[in-house]
N, C-alpha and C positions, 0 to 999 in steps of 0.2 A: 501264665495267662496266654490265651490264644487271642492275639490282637485282631485277626480277621473276624472271628466269631463274636468277639466283644463289640466291634464296630457294627456288625450285622444286627445284633440284638438292640443296640442303642438306636440305630436307625429305625428298626422295626417298632421300638417303643414310641418314637416320635410319630410314626405313621398311625399307630393306634390312638395316640393322643388326638390326632387330627380327626378321628372318627367321631368324637363327642361333639365338637362344633358342627361337623358334617351332619350328624344326627339332628342337631338343633335346627339347621336349615331345612332338612328333609321334613321334620315334623312341623316346623314353623310355617312352611309354605302351605301345609295341608289344613291349617286351622283358619278360622275367620280372622279378619283384620283386628278385631277387638281383643284377640287372645294371642296375637303373633309374638309379642315381646315376652309374655309370660311363658310361652312354649320354649323360646330360646333360653330363658333364665332357668327353667326346670332342668335343662341339660347342663348349663354353665355352673349352677350351684353344686352339681355333682362333682365337677372338677375340683372345686374348692374343698367341700366337706370330706369327700372320700380320700383325697390326698392327705389331709391332716389325720384322719382316723387310721389310715394305713400305717403311718409312721408311729402313732401312739400304741396301737395294739393289733391292727389288722394283719400285718405281715406275720407277726408272731403266732396269731391264732390260725393262720392259714398254713404256714410252712415251718412253724416251730415243731419240736419233737412231740410226737403224739402222746396225749394224756391217757389213752386207753381206748381200745375198740375201733381205732381208725376213724374217730368222729371229730376230733378237734386238736389243734396244736396247743402247746403250752404258752406261758407268758414270759419265757426266758428272754425274749428279744423286744420287750416293751421299749419304745423309743429308740429302737435299733441298737439296744445295748448289746455289747459283745460282738458287733460286726465291724470289722476294720476294712480299710480300702484294699488290703492285701488278701482278704478272705475270698476264696473261690468256691463256686458251687460244686457239689458232688456230681459225679456222673462223667459222661464222655467229653463234655465241653469244659474248657478252662476259661470261664468267664467270671468276672467279679460278682459277688452276691448283690452288690448295689445295682449292677446292670440288670440282673434277673429280677430284683425287687422292683425296679423302675418299670420294666416291661409288664410284670404282673399287676402293678398298681393301675396301669391303664385299663386293664380288663375289669378291675374292681370299680373303676370310675364309670365305665361305659355301661355296665350291666344294669344298675338302678336307673340310669338315664333312659334306657330302652323302655322302661315301664311308663315313663311320663306320658307317652302318646295315648295310652289307654285312658288317662285321667284328664285329658285336655279340656279346657274351658271352664272348669268347675271346682277346683280345689284351692284352698288357701296356700299361699306360697310358704308361709312359716310352717304349716302342717306338713307340706311336702318335704321341706328340709329336715324336719324331725323324723318323718317316716323313713327317708332314705338312710339317715344315720342309724336308726334302729335296724333297718332291713339288712344293710351290709354287715352289721355286727352279728346278727342272730341268724341270718339266712345265708348270705353270700359266702362269708368267711368259712363257716362249717362245710358247706357244699363244695367249695373249691378245695378244701382240705381232703374231702372224700375222694375227689376225682384226680387231683394233681399232686398231692403229697405222696411221697413214696410209702408212707404209712397209712394212707387213706384206705378205707374199706372197699370202695368201688375200684380204686386203682389196684389193690391187691386181688380183687375178684377177676380182674382182666378186662374190665370195661374199656372199650376204645372211645376216647374223647380227646382228640388231638388238640383242639383249640377252643372248645367251649360249647358244644351242643347241649350238654346237660347243665354245666355250671353257669353258663351265660344265658343261652336262649330259652331253654325249657324253664330254667329258674326264673328268668325275668317274665316270660310269658304267663306262667301260671301264677306268679306273684302279682302281676298286673290284674289278672282275672279276679283274684281274691280281693284286691283293693277296690276294684270296680263294683263288686257286689256289696261292699260296705258303703261306699260313697253314693252309689245310685246313679240314675240316668240323668243326662243333661235335660234342661228345660227345652222342650220341643223335639226330643228324640222321636224319630219316626214320622214327625209332622213337618218340621222345618227342613229345608234342603241342606243347611250347614255346609256351604260350599267353601272350598279352599280359596285363599286370596291370591296365591301365586304359584302356579305350576312350574314356571321357570326356577323358582327357589327350591321346589321339590327336586327337580332334576339336578340342580347344583349340589344339593345335599346328597343325593344318590351318587353323584360322581365322586364326591369327597369320600363317602363311605366305601365305594368300590375301590378307590385308590388306597385308602388306608387299610382295607381288609387284606391286602397282600402282606402287610406287616403283621396284622392280627394272625393270619393263618401260617404263612411261611416262617415268621419269626418264632412261632411256638416250637420249632425244632431246636431253637437256641444254638444253631450252628449253620454256617454257610456251606451246605452239602447237598447231595442229590435228593434227599428226602425233602428239604426245603424247596428245592427247585420243582419237584413233583407237586408239592402242595400248592405252590404258586401257579403252576400250569393248570392244575385241576380247579383252582379257584376261578380262573378265567373261563374255563370250559363250562363248569356248572352254572355260573352266573349267566352266561350267554344262552345256554339251553333253557334255563328257568324263565328268562325274559320271553323267549319264543313260546314256551309252554303256557305262560300266563296269557299272552296275547292271543294265542290260538284258542284257549278256552273262552275268553271273553268275546272273541269274534263269533264263535259258534253259539255261545249262550246268550249274548247280548247284542251282537251285530256290529261291533266297532272295535277298533284298535285304539286304546286310549293312552295318552302320555303317562297318566298316573298309573295305568296298568303296567306299562313298560318299566317304570321306575320301581314299582312294587315287586314285579317279577324278578328283577335283578337282586333286590334285597332278599327275597325268598331263596334264591339260589345261593347267595352268599351264606345265609344262615344254614342251609342244609349241608353244604360242603364243609362247614367249619369242623364238625367232629370227625369227618370221614375222609377228607381229601388226601391225607398222607398214606392211607391204607387201601385205596382203590386205584384202578387203572383209569386213564383218561376216558375210556368208554364207560366205565362205571360212573365217573363223575358226570358224564353227559346224561346218563339215565337218572341219576339222583337229581340233577338240575331240572330236567323236563318234568319229572314227577312232582317235584316241589313246586314248580311254577303253576302247574295245572291244579294241584290239590289245594294249594294256598289260595289261589284265585277263587276256588269254590268255597273254601273255609271262611273267607271274610264275610260271607252272607249269613253265617250261622247266628250272628248276634241278633239279627232280626227274627229268626225263628225261635231262638232260645231266650231272648229278652234281656240280654246284658248289653250295656252300652260301652263297648270298647271303642273309644272315639276314633283312633287312628289304626285300628286292627293289629295291635300288638299280639293278641292271642292268635289270630288267623295267620300271621306271618311268622312270628318268632316261636311261639309254642308249637304250632303245627309243623313249621319248617324244621325246628330243632328235633322234633320226634321223628320226622321222616329221615333226616340225615343220620340220627343216632341208631335207628333200627336198620336202615338199608345197608349200613356198613357191616352189620352182622352177616348179611348174605353176600355182599359184594367184595369183602376184604380179600386182598390177594395174599400170596405166599402161604396158602393153605390155612389161613385164619378164618375165612368165611365159612358159614354153615349154621345149622340149627342150634348147636351148642353156643356159638358166639352170639347168635340172635337172642337166645335166652338171657345171656349176660347183659346184652344191650337193653333188653326190656326191663331187667331188674334196675339198671342204672337210670333209665328214663323215668320209670314209674315211681321209683323210690324218691327221686328228686321232686317229681310232681307232687307226691303226697306230702312230703315234708314242707316244701315251699308254700303250697297252698294253705296248709293248716297254720303255719307260723305267720305267714303274710297276712292272713285274715285276722289273726289275733292282734298283730301289731297295728293294722289299720283300725281295728276296733278300739284299741287303746288310745290311739291318736284322736279318734272321733269322739270318744266320751270324755277326754280330758280337755284338749284345746279346740276340738272341732275340726274335722277334715274338710268339710264342704264349705265353699264360699256361700255367702248370703244370696238370696234370690235376686236382690237388687244389683249386687256386684256381678253376678253371673250374667244377668240380662244386659247391663250397661257395658260390661267388659272387664275382665280381671286385669288387663294391662293398666288401666287407669286406677283401679281399686288398690292394687298392690305395688305398682311400680311408678305411678304418677307420670306415665309416659304413654305415647302411642307410637306405633311403628311408622306411621306416615302422617305428614302434616296435610290435612284436608282443608285448612283454613282458606287457602288461596282459591279453592273451588267451591267454597261454601259448605264443606262437609262437616261432619260431627267429629270432635276430638276422640270420641269413643271408637271411631273407626267404622261406624255403621254407614253403609253406602247403598245406593240403589243400583249400582252397577252390577250386572250379572256376572257370574264366574262359573267355571265348570264345577260339577258336583264333587263334593269331598268324598263321598262313599264310592268305592270302586265299582260296586255292582250298579248303583244308581247312575254313575257316570256313563257306563256302557249303555244302559237302557235309554238314557237321555240322548246320547249320541245317535242311537238307532232311530229314535223318533225324528230327530233333525234330518237324518239321511232320507227318511221316508217322505 
């Protein structure tokens, strides 16, 4: 066993774990007061459910011996059967399987939590819990096997996905889109402002995500070496460049530099560098970041043109950012790997995951909808899902005569990134 590498992976796993509550804060600040706690809980329940499922069969399906065709692992390790504390992973690093499994479990937890932002304000909590249980079992575990298992068909094809552009971000982004199409639009979509209740909470969540992402990206090397250092360095560069790209686009397009735009641009850069950072130069990371920031800033407005209600822009940031990072590494990869041939492999990886995840996610969401019902009732959605499903509110308004449902007449910056910029422009004028 390599003690230094093992410590590095364990620390990285802890950093990735922090990303899920960080995501809860990021999303929680973006919704209205009446949905803030529900948004937090949609992330927190993923920590609980996926941890249990991972032990029961998730690890085995993802990293067990392939059952054929590079599509799925076997069930030899149900309940972690046959794995002892002395068993080390195969490959160049001497780390315990338990350390590797812990690290990978955190990825499995975060991925369905990413989808929650698309469904904010309007789904039953029990339906969400059932959906993510099904989703990780039928969508995430197989796709992660394709990409990261040595027997996986995308891994064997030579697709570059160092830390999760396909298995995490494209997978979650397109899965969220499918679920949104089943659940439908929020009451008041395109009519009500639907403003975020706390931009400081959004920035806090972004900061925790950015911090944890160093473990997410650099830790995927599974060794404390030069590649991990390069990945960490490129993570910082791409994130900074994406923030600038997003802010530049919204200043040109909408006339303002918004706090929400800065936070969103950072996340877009983190998403885009995830699959590519270990295989590009720092200048390549800068290019990927600035492209991701500008393009994702544009992409978040597509929901109004195409008519799907992605509440917190999971599609515009995670799906689009994941595709950008996955494809650009095909052209920008160093050490002679980049080129049209590699770009073709990256396209196969990106679009095969998109097709599979969309189709299966839609079916799973439909199953949940026709059995127990996915959508909250109109009364619960209007009054607030916090009180309906959790019997709590994020803030006590009784001292100021407010409603326990969290409805308040106090104005707040607009939730939607494009509307936020346009509103700011009017104020400046």
